[in-house]
PLY file of the C-alpha trace (Angstrom):
ply
format ascii 1.0
element vertex 208
property float x
property float y
property float z
element edge 207
property int vertex1
property int vertex2
end_header
11.14 17.00 18.16
13.02 14.10 16.16
13.66 14.86 12.38
13.24 10.95 11.99
9.99 10.10 9.86
8.39 6.69 9.35
9.67 6.98 5.67
13.22 6.89 6.78
14.97 4.09 5.11
16.76 3.02 8.64
15.22 4.37 11.64
17.51 5.12 14.57
14.98 5.40 17.39
14.77 2.38 19.59
13.01 -0.41 18.31
10.46 -0.61 21.21
8.47 -3.51 19.92
4.61 -3.93 20.79
1.79 -6.21 20.22
-1.54 -5.26 19.14
-4.85 -6.84 18.02
-6.45 -6.10 14.72
-8.99 -7.38 12.59
-7.85 -8.16 8.86
-9.67 -10.15 6.41
-12.48 -10.68 8.92
-10.07 -12.53 11.45
-9.02 -11.00 14.84
-5.07 -11.36 14.67
-2.17 -10.28 17.02
0.52 -8.55 15.09
3.97 -7.10 16.05
4.63 -3.46 15.49
7.29 -1.09 16.68
8.53 2.43 17.29
9.89 4.48 14.02
7.04 3.08 11.88
3.70 4.54 10.63
0.52 4.02 13.03
2.16 1.43 15.35
-0.57 1.29 17.80
-3.56 0.42 15.24
-4.62 0.32 12.01
-4.69 3.79 10.97
-8.11 5.28 10.08
-7.20 5.69 6.21
-6.07 2.32 5.68
-9.25 0.95 7.64
-11.33 3.06 5.20
-9.39 1.42 2.22
-10.10 -2.12 3.60
-13.89 -1.43 4.10
-14.48 0.22 0.82
-12.38 -1.85 -1.57
-13.63 -4.95 -3.56
-12.03 -8.21 -2.82
-8.64 -8.46 -4.55
-7.89 -10.98 -7.65
-7.56 -14.41 -6.16
-4.18 -15.01 -8.34
-1.71 -13.06 -9.95
0.79 -10.33 -8.29
-0.88 -7.96 -5.91
1.13 -4.96 -4.63
1.04 -2.79 -1.58
3.04 0.39 -2.14
4.42 2.08 1.24
3.10 -1.03 3.05
4.31 0.16 6.80
3.96 -2.75 9.08
1.63 -4.63 6.86
-2.23 -4.26 7.34
-2.98 -4.07 3.57
-0.18 -6.50 2.65
-1.48 -9.11 5.15
-5.11 -8.69 4.32
-4.30 -9.15 0.46
-2.23 -12.20 1.63
-5.07 -13.70 3.63
-7.77 -12.90 1.08
-5.84 -14.30 -1.97
-3.73 -17.17 -0.80
-2.87 -18.26 -4.16
-1.73 -14.82 -5.20
1.98 -13.41 -4.90
1.77 -10.26 -2.57
4.60 -7.67 -2.85
5.04 -5.37 0.27
7.03 -2.51 -0.96
8.71 0.16 1.26
12.05 2.10 1.97
11.84 1.39 5.61
13.81 -1.55 6.41
12.08 -1.84 10.11
8.70 -2.17 8.48
9.77 -4.85 6.05
11.29 -6.93 8.78
7.72 -6.90 10.67
5.79 -7.56 7.49
7.84 -10.60 7.42
7.52 -11.31 10.97
3.89 -10.92 10.83
3.46 -12.87 7.48
5.26 -15.89 9.38
3.21 -15.73 12.35
-0.13 -15.94 10.23
1.34 -18.72 8.43
1.59 -16.75 5.02
3.80 -17.98 2.48
2.89 -15.87 -0.46
4.46 -12.47 0.77
7.52 -10.64 -0.41
8.61 -7.81 1.70
10.93 -5.67 -0.25
12.62 -2.28 -1.07
11.39 -0.89 -4.44
14.44 -2.47 -6.32
13.38 -5.81 -5.08
10.28 -6.32 -7.37
11.71 -7.67 -10.86
11.14 -5.40 -13.80
8.91 -7.88 -15.41
6.21 -8.30 -12.73
2.57 -6.70 -13.78
0.25 -6.44 -11.05
-3.49 -7.51 -11.00
-4.15 -4.94 -8.24
-2.52 -2.30 -6.28
-3.63 -1.41 -2.77
-1.95 1.64 -1.27
-2.36 3.96 1.69
0.39 6.17 -0.04
3.13 8.39 2.14
1.67 11.78 1.43
4.04 13.28 3.80
7.11 12.53 1.68
6.26 15.58 -0.56
4.78 15.78 -3.89
7.82 15.24 -6.06
8.54 12.02 -4.16
4.91 10.79 -4.16
4.32 11.66 -7.88
7.56 9.74 -8.41
5.92 6.51 -6.63
2.91 6.84 -8.57
4.67 6.95 -11.84
6.77 4.19 -11.20
3.97 1.77 -10.03
0.45 2.90 -11.84
1.98 1.91 -15.25
2.95 -1.60 -14.02
-0.60 -2.49 -13.64
-2.05 -5.17 -15.79
-4.66 -4.12 -18.71
-8.01 -3.40 -16.87
-6.57 -4.06 -13.46
-7.26 -1.49 -10.60
-5.23 0.47 -8.19
-7.11 1.59 -5.02
-5.58 4.58 -3.15
-6.77 6.18 0.08
-6.03 9.88 0.75
-7.17 12.24 3.25
-9.45 15.01 1.98
-7.49 17.72 3.81
-4.19 16.16 2.54
-4.84 16.79 -0.97
-6.94 13.99 -2.31
-8.77 15.96 -4.95
-5.48 17.59 -6.26
-3.91 14.28 -6.26
-6.89 12.80 -8.26
-6.31 15.63 -10.74
-2.90 15.28 -11.16
-3.14 11.53 -11.87
-5.53 12.28 -14.59
-3.38 15.14 -16.14
0.02 13.31 -15.75
-0.98 9.71 -16.12
-4.41 9.82 -17.91
-3.08 8.12 -21.16
-2.12 5.21 -18.65
-4.85 5.04 -16.30
-8.37 6.20 -15.93
-8.90 7.51 -12.41
-12.14 8.21 -10.54
-13.06 8.96 -7.05
-14.74 5.66 -5.75
-15.92 6.52 -2.52
-15.60 8.98 0.53
-15.73 8.15 4.30
-14.57 9.86 7.57
-12.55 12.56 5.73
-10.84 10.17 3.25
-11.05 9.62 -0.35
-10.71 6.13 -2.16
-9.40 6.92 -5.59
-9.58 4.09 -8.36
-7.04 4.08 -11.14
-7.70 1.52 -13.75
-4.98 0.69 -16.27
-6.30 1.34 -19.89
-6.47 -1.69 -21.85
-4.27 0.03 -24.80
-0.51 0.31 -24.77
2.27 -1.69 -23.12
3.51 -0.95 -19.26
6.31 1.49 -19.01
0 1
1 2
2 3
3 4
4 5
5 6
6 7
7 8
8 9
9 10
10 11
11 12
12 13
13 14
14 15
15 16
16 17
17 18
18 19
19 20
20 21
21 22
22 23
23 24
24 25
25 26
26 27
27 28
28 29
29 30
30 31
31 32
32 33
33 34
34 35
35 36
36 37
37 38
38 39
39 40
40 41
41 42
42 43
43 44
44 45
45 46
46 47
47 48
48 49
49 50
50 51
51 52
52 53
53 54
54 55
55 56
56 57
57 58
58 59
59 60
60 61
61 62
62 63
63 64
64 65
65 66
66 67
67 68
68 69
69 70
70 71
71 72
72 73
73 74
74 75
75 76
76 77
77 78
78 79
79 80
80 81
81 82
82 83
83 84
84 85
85 86
86 87
87 88
88 89
89 90
90 91
91 92
92 93
93 94
94 95
95 96
96 97
97 98
98 99
99 100
100 101
101 102
102 103
103 104
104 105
105 106
106 107
107 108
108 109
109 110
110 111
111 112
112 113
113 114
114 115
115 116
116 117
117 118
118 119
119 120
120 121
121 122
122 123
123 124
124 125
125 126
126 127
127 128
128 129
129 130
130 131
131 132
132 133
133 134
134 135
135 136
136 137
137 138
138 139
139 140
140 141
141 142
142 143
143 144
144 145
145 146
146 147
147 148
148 149
149 150
150 151
151 152
152 153
153 154
154 155
155 156
156 157
157 158
158 159
159 160
160 161
161 162
162 163
163 164
164 165
165 166
166 167
167 168
168 169
169 170
170 171
171 172
172 173
173 174
174 175
175 176
176 177
177 178
178 179
179 180
180 181
181 182
182 183
183 184
184 185
185 186
186 187
187 188
188 189
189 190
190 191
191 192
192 193
193 194
194 195
195 196
196 197
197 198
198 199
199 200
200 201
201 202
202 203
203 204
204 205
205 206
206 207
């Protein structure tokens, strides 16, 4: 078995592009995916739960998809909020190329697909949607959340989907204990073995 993971920065596996059909923001669209990325054959079940259980995003401002993969959340945000700026963040260069290609194919001009250091330090987010990469390990995952959740605007929400048997409840507790002075976290819903967590930026204090 290959040691390569979908969170590898530069996948070495053959590209093996493929075309899939998916429904995003109420539209049936054709999209390009490839080998060496997360869930290349479909919108994965966790992302589907997040898309079905999360309120519509703000119509303006900066919106963030952390661990964007080939882009189902990013593209949904961009389709739903064409006047917003959508940031697709991932360490995997292959998926960033796919996000850019898919955005162009859908005529979306409001998507920035970048590695984490490509987001300007002064950008604050009106919303975050994420199916976070749980399998990177707790230390890396916690670092991701400590980096991005404090960059929410005051009273803005982050919506995170996590499989129950992969530690959604313990992650919720960790967010409350570690970042409780920054965000208020709650379980928004449960469906098909997944939890959707809502982390709301507290109004007091400045973003880190």
